[in-house]
Backbone as XML, in Angstrom:
<?xml version="1.0"?>
<chain id="A" units="angstrom">
  <residue number="1" name="UNK">
    <atom name="N" x="83.840" y="92.723" z="73.681"/>
    <atom name="CA" x="84.250" y="91.632" z="74.414"/>
    <atom name="C" x="85.099" y="91.751" z="75.881"/>
  </residue>
  <residue number="2" name="UNK">
    <atom name="N" x="85.510" y="92.931" z="76.016"/>
    <atom name="CA" x="86.180" y="93.289" z="77.289"/>
    <atom name="C" x="85.168" y="93.362" z="78.400"/>
  </residue>
  <residue number="3" name="UNK">
    <atom name="N" x="83.889" y="93.834" z="78.166"/>
    <atom name="CA" x="83.015" y="93.913" z="79.129"/>
    <atom name="C" x="82.519" y="92.580" z="79.432"/>
  </residue>
  <residue number="4" name="UNK">
    <atom name="N" x="82.403" y="91.596" z="78.666"/>
    <atom name="CA" x="81.948" y="90.336" z="78.892"/>
    <atom name="C" x="82.998" y="89.650" z="79.742"/>
  </residue>
  <residue number="5" name="UNK">
    <atom name="N" x="84.360" y="89.747" z="79.210"/>
    <atom name="CA" x="85.402" y="89.228" z="80.210"/>
    <atom name="C" x="85.342" y="89.610" z="81.684"/>
  </residue>
  <residue number="6" name="UNK">
    <atom name="N" x="85.057" y="91.013" z="81.834"/>
    <atom name="CA" x="84.958" y="91.530" z="83.108"/>
    <atom name="C" x="83.913" y="90.819" z="83.935"/>
  </residue>
  <residue number="7" name="UNK">
    <atom name="N" x="82.698" y="90.697" z="83.393"/>
    <atom name="CA" x="81.533" y="89.974" z="83.969"/>
    <atom name="C" x="81.924" y="88.603" z="84.341"/>
  </residue>
  <residue number="8" name="UNK">
    <atom name="N" x="82.637" y="87.971" z="83.569"/>
    <atom name="CA" x="82.888" y="86.573" z="83.485"/>
    <atom name="C" x="83.933" y="86.347" z="84.740"/>
  </residue>
  <residue number="9" name="UNK">
    <atom name="N" x="84.968" y="87.086" z="84.722"/>
    <atom name="CA" x="85.800" y="86.797" z="85.919"/>
    <atom name="C" x="85.289" y="87.555" z="87.269"/>
  </residue>
  <residue number="10" name="UNK">
    <atom name="N" x="84.414" y="88.437" z="87.246"/>
    <atom name="CA" x="83.811" y="88.811" z="88.355"/>
    <atom name="C" x="82.962" y="87.891" z="88.869"/>
  </residue>
  <residue number="11" name="UNK">
    <atom name="N" x="82.027" y="87.322" z="88.083"/>
    <atom name="CA" x="81.070" y="86.235" z="88.409"/>
    <atom name="C" x="81.777" y="84.980" z="88.987"/>
  </residue>
  <residue number="12" name="UNK">
    <atom name="N" x="82.737" y="84.524" z="88.129"/>
    <atom name="CA" x="83.475" y="83.379" z="88.707"/>
    <atom name="C" x="84.033" y="83.338" z="90.091"/>
  </residue>
  <residue number="13" name="UNK">
    <atom name="N" x="84.555" y="84.619" z="90.323"/>
    <atom name="CA" x="85.334" y="84.791" z="91.784"/>
    <atom name="C" x="84.193" y="84.928" z="92.716"/>
  </residue>
  <residue number="14" name="UNK">
    <atom name="N" x="83.153" y="85.684" z="92.425"/>
    <atom name="CA" x="82.176" y="85.788" z="93.370"/>
    <atom name="C" x="81.417" y="84.388" z="93.793"/>
  </residue>
  <residue number="15" name="UNK">
    <atom name="N" x="81.246" y="83.535" z="92.648"/>
    <atom name="CA" x="80.754" y="82.275" z="93.077"/>
    <atom name="C" x="81.831" y="81.307" z="93.855"/>
  </residue>
  <residue number="16" name="UNK">
    <atom name="N" x="83.069" y="81.449" z="93.496"/>
    <atom name="CA" x="84.173" y="80.864" z="94.269"/>
    <atom name="C" x="84.111" y="81.289" z="95.776"/>
  </residue>
  <residue number="17" name="UNK">
    <atom name="N" x="83.974" y="82.458" z="95.967"/>
    <atom name="CA" x="83.917" y="83.158" z="97.351"/>
    <atom name="C" x="82.577" y="82.963" z="98.142"/>
  </residue>
  <residue number="18" name="UNK">
    <atom name="N" x="81.580" y="83.190" z="97.435"/>
    <atom name="CA" x="80.228" y="82.897" z="98.024"/>
    <atom name="C" x="79.216" y="82.318" z="97.205"/>
  </residue>
  <residue number="19" name="UNK">
    <atom name="N" x="79.517" y="80.903" z="97.011"/>
    <atom name="CA" x="78.625" y="80.117" z="96.232"/>
    <atom name="C" x="77.259" y="80.333" z="96.674"/>
  </residue>
  <residue number="20" name="UNK">
    <atom name="N" x="76.175" y="80.455" z="95.855"/>
    <atom name="CA" x="74.813" y="80.726" z="96.247"/>
    <atom name="C" x="74.668" y="81.737" z="97.365"/>
  </residue>
  <residue number="21" name="UNK">
    <atom name="N" x="75.545" y="82.673" z="97.413"/>
    <atom name="CA" x="75.400" y="83.810" z="98.402"/>
    <atom name="C" x="75.991" y="83.388" z="99.807"/>
  </residue>
  <residue number="22" name="UNK">
    <atom name="N" x="76.417" y="82.415" z="99.995"/>
    <atom name="CA" x="76.754" y="82.004" z="101.308"/>
    <atom name="C" x="78.364" y="81.800" z="101.355"/>
  </residue>
  <residue number="23" name="UNK">
    <atom name="N" x="79.118" y="82.491" z="102.375"/>
    <atom name="CA" x="80.418" y="82.313" z="102.486"/>
    <atom name="C" x="81.012" y="80.959" z="102.407"/>
  </residue>
  <residue number="24" name="UNK">
    <atom name="N" x="81.857" y="80.773" z="101.653"/>
    <atom name="CA" x="82.776" y="79.454" z="101.470"/>
    <atom name="C" x="84.154" y="79.749" z="102.284"/>
  </residue>
  <residue number="25" name="UNK">
    <atom name="N" x="84.123" y="79.320" z="103.491"/>
    <atom name="CA" x="85.350" y="79.737" z="104.278"/>
    <atom name="C" x="86.685" y="79.429" z="103.700"/>
  </residue>
  <residue number="26" name="UNK">
    <atom name="N" x="86.787" y="78.206" z="103.287"/>
    <atom name="CA" x="88.142" y="77.675" z="102.639"/>
    <atom name="C" x="88.385" y="78.412" z="101.406"/>
  </residue>
  <residue number="27" name="UNK">
    <atom name="N" x="87.425" y="78.675" z="100.634"/>
    <atom name="CA" x="87.853" y="79.545" z="99.314"/>
    <atom name="C" x="88.066" y="81.021" z="99.787"/>
  </residue>
  <residue number="28" name="UNK">
    <atom name="N" x="87.338" y="81.453" z="100.859"/>
    <atom name="CA" x="87.643" y="82.816" z="101.129"/>
    <atom name="C" x="88.956" y="82.979" z="101.769"/>
  </residue>
  <residue number="29" name="UNK">
    <atom name="N" x="89.463" y="82.083" z="102.533"/>
    <atom name="CA" x="90.805" y="82.088" z="102.937"/>
    <atom name="C" x="91.833" y="82.075" z="101.680"/>
  </residue>
  <residue number="30" name="UNK">
    <atom name="N" x="91.531" y="81.154" z="100.934"/>
    <atom name="CA" x="92.531" y="81.009" z="99.827"/>
    <atom name="C" x="92.599" y="82.223" z="98.913"/>
  </residue>
  <residue number="31" name="UNK">
    <atom name="N" x="91.481" y="82.931" z="98.657"/>
    <atom name="CA" x="91.518" y="84.104" z="97.947"/>
    <atom name="C" x="92.081" y="85.277" z="98.728"/>
  </residue>
  <residue number="32" name="UNK">
    <atom name="N" x="92.005" y="85.236" z="99.843"/>
    <atom name="CA" x="92.457" y="86.362" z="100.953"/>
    <atom name="C" x="94.061" y="86.100" z="100.801"/>
  </residue>
  <residue number="33" name="UNK">
    <atom name="N" x="94.553" y="84.868" z="100.952"/>
    <atom name="CA" x="96.040" y="84.676" z="100.897"/>
    <atom name="C" x="96.483" y="84.988" z="99.555"/>
  </residue>
  <residue number="34" name="UNK">
    <atom name="N" x="95.987" y="84.758" z="98.427"/>
    <atom name="CA" x="96.374" y="85.221" z="97.132"/>
    <atom name="C" x="96.309" y="86.668" z="97.063"/>
  </residue>
  <residue number="35" name="UNK">
    <atom name="N" x="95.313" y="87.207" z="97.542"/>
    <atom name="CA" x="95.341" y="88.791" z="97.462"/>
    <atom name="C" x="96.505" y="89.388" z="98.176"/>
  </residue>
  <residue number="36" name="UNK">
    <atom name="N" x="96.654" y="88.871" z="99.397"/>
    <atom name="CA" x="97.974" y="89.378" z="100.187"/>
    <atom name="C" x="99.177" y="89.231" z="99.443"/>
  </residue>
  <residue number="37" name="UNK">
    <atom name="N" x="99.435" y="88.207" z="98.674"/>
    <atom name="CA" x="100.538" y="88.058" z="97.948"/>
    <atom name="C" x="100.726" y="88.665" z="96.491"/>
  </residue>
  <residue number="38" name="UNK">
    <atom name="N" x="99.430" y="88.959" z="95.929"/>
    <atom name="CA" x="99.552" y="89.352" z="94.492"/>
    <atom name="C" x="98.551" y="90.595" z="94.363"/>
  </residue>
  <residue number="39" name="UNK">
    <atom name="N" x="97.670" y="90.936" z="95.270"/>
    <atom name="CA" x="96.635" y="91.815" z="94.794"/>
    <atom name="C" x="96.812" y="93.120" z="95.447"/>
  </residue>
  <residue number="40" name="UNK">
    <atom name="N" x="97.796" y="93.336" z="96.383"/>
    <atom name="CA" x="98.029" y="94.554" z="97.209"/>
    <atom name="C" x="97.110" y="94.533" z="98.314"/>
  </residue>
  <residue number="41" name="UNK">
    <atom name="N" x="96.825" y="95.751" z="98.738"/>
    <atom name="CA" x="95.914" y="95.968" z="99.897"/>
    <atom name="C" x="94.546" y="96.292" z="99.460"/>
  </residue>
  <residue number="42" name="UNK">
    <atom name="N" x="93.882" y="95.246" z="99.056"/>
    <atom name="CA" x="92.423" y="95.471" z="98.680"/>
    <atom name="C" x="91.680" y="94.222" z="99.101"/>
  </residue>
  <residue number="43" name="UNK">
    <atom name="N" x="90.406" y="94.643" z="99.505"/>
    <atom name="CA" x="89.511" y="93.637" z="100.091"/>
    <atom name="C" x="88.718" y="92.783" z="99.094"/>
  </residue>
  <residue number="44" name="UNK">
    <atom name="N" x="88.200" y="91.544" z="99.292"/>
    <atom name="CA" x="87.867" y="90.745" z="98.159"/>
    <atom name="C" x="86.805" y="91.571" z="97.367"/>
  </residue>
  <residue number="45" name="UNK">
    <atom name="N" x="85.715" y="92.018" z="97.932"/>
    <atom name="CA" x="84.737" y="92.596" z="97.308"/>
    <atom name="C" x="85.022" y="93.712" z="96.321"/>
  </residue>
  <residue number="46" name="UNK">
    <atom name="N" x="86.021" y="94.586" z="96.789"/>
    <atom name="CA" x="86.641" y="95.602" z="95.871"/>
    <atom name="C" x="87.317" y="94.842" z="94.620"/>
  </residue>
  <residue number="47" name="UNK">
    <atom name="N" x="88.099" y="93.838" z="95.043"/>
    <atom name="CA" x="88.775" y="93.147" z="94.004"/>
    <atom name="C" x="87.916" y="92.527" z="92.818"/>
  </residue>
  <residue number="48" name="UNK">
    <atom name="N" x="86.973" y="91.892" z="93.413"/>
    <atom name="CA" x="85.928" y="91.312" z="92.375"/>
    <atom name="C" x="85.106" y="92.416" z="91.501"/>
  </residue>
  <residue number="49" name="UNK">
    <atom name="N" x="84.912" y="93.415" z="92.065"/>
    <atom name="CA" x="83.970" y="94.318" z="91.426"/>
    <atom name="C" x="84.666" y="95.597" z="90.756"/>
  </residue>
  <residue number="50" name="UNK">
    <atom name="N" x="85.815" y="95.792" z="91.137"/>
    <atom name="CA" x="86.601" y="97.085" z="90.606"/>
    <atom name="C" x="87.118" y="96.767" z="89.079"/>
  </residue>
  <residue number="51" name="UNK">
    <atom name="N" x="86.924" y="97.535" z="88.173"/>
    <atom name="CA" x="87.484" y="97.384" z="86.817"/>
    <atom name="C" x="89.103" y="97.310" z="86.812"/>
  </residue>
  <residue number="52" name="UNK">
    <atom name="N" x="89.579" y="97.938" z="87.576"/>
    <atom name="CA" x="90.913" y="98.128" z="87.577"/>
    <atom name="C" x="91.804" y="96.785" z="87.908"/>
  </residue>
  <residue number="53" name="UNK">
    <atom name="N" x="91.022" y="95.969" z="88.606"/>
    <atom name="CA" x="91.763" y="94.739" z="88.833"/>
    <atom name="C" x="91.319" y="93.370" z="87.870"/>
  </residue>
  <residue number="54" name="UNK">
    <atom name="N" x="90.872" y="93.813" z="86.680"/>
    <atom name="CA" x="90.427" y="92.804" z="85.695"/>
    <atom name="C" x="91.737" y="91.834" z="85.510"/>
  </residue>
  <residue number="55" name="UNK">
    <atom name="N" x="92.905" y="92.324" z="85.152"/>
    <atom name="CA" x="93.919" y="91.331" z="84.691"/>
    <atom name="C" x="94.474" y="90.620" z="86.024"/>
  </residue>
  <residue number="56" name="UNK">
    <atom name="N" x="94.394" y="91.052" z="87.168"/>
    <atom name="CA" x="94.607" y="90.203" z="88.437"/>
    <atom name="C" x="93.658" y="89.313" z="88.703"/>
  </residue>
  <residue number="57" name="UNK">
    <atom name="N" x="92.403" y="89.701" z="88.392"/>
    <atom name="CA" x="91.151" y="88.435" z="88.416"/>
    <atom name="C" x="91.475" y="87.451" z="87.778"/>
  </residue>
  <residue number="58" name="UNK">
    <atom name="N" x="91.972" y="87.652" z="86.516"/>
    <atom name="CA" x="92.135" y="86.448" z="85.565"/>
    <atom name="C" x="93.354" y="85.628" z="86.094"/>
  </residue>
  <residue number="59" name="UNK">
    <atom name="N" x="94.300" y="86.260" z="86.789"/>
    <atom name="CA" x="95.429" y="85.538" z="87.262"/>
    <atom name="C" x="94.981" y="84.852" z="88.431"/>
  </residue>
  <residue number="60" name="UNK">
    <atom name="N" x="94.085" y="85.261" z="89.172"/>
    <atom name="CA" x="93.570" y="84.696" z="90.425"/>
    <atom name="C" x="92.807" y="83.407" z="90.158"/>
  </residue>
  <residue number="61" name="UNK">
    <atom name="N" x="92.094" y="83.539" z="88.929"/>
    <atom name="CA" x="91.275" y="82.371" z="88.670"/>
    <atom name="C" x="92.196" y="81.247" z="88.171"/>
  </residue>
  <residue number="62" name="UNK">
    <atom name="N" x="93.128" y="81.633" z="87.437"/>
    <atom name="CA" x="94.100" y="80.571" z="86.855"/>
    <atom name="C" x="94.793" y="79.953" z="88.009"/>
  </residue>
  <residue number="63" name="UNK">
    <atom name="N" x="95.160" y="80.492" z="89.025"/>
    <atom name="CA" x="95.887" y="79.974" z="90.175"/>
    <atom name="C" x="94.890" y="79.127" z="91.148"/>
  </residue>
  <residue number="64" name="UNK">
    <atom name="N" x="93.761" y="79.743" z="91.442"/>
    <atom name="CA" x="92.826" y="79.147" z="92.456"/>
    <atom name="C" x="91.855" y="78.149" z="91.922"/>
  </residue>
  <residue number="65" name="UNK">
    <atom name="N" x="91.607" y="78.153" z="90.534"/>
    <atom name="CA" x="90.670" y="77.184" z="90.119"/>
    <atom name="C" x="91.378" y="75.824" z="89.689"/>
  </residue>
  <residue number="66" name="UNK">
    <atom name="N" x="92.369" y="75.588" z="90.368"/>
    <atom name="CA" x="93.071" y="74.156" z="89.795"/>
    <atom name="C" x="92.437" y="73.051" z="90.603"/>
  </residue>
</chain>
């Protein structure tokens, strides 16, 4: 189940950041702002794909998908 959750959070944030492969500037800026406050010094792609950020990805989704 943990592997599925990882894929789901990664996929959701990737689609938020780059829906259909095209950068969504407003969402990218919202995600960057959230990362500066809560994610430490990590870029968006690393945050989305790194297994060590799974818990933080769930938090980001909760906050950004309102």
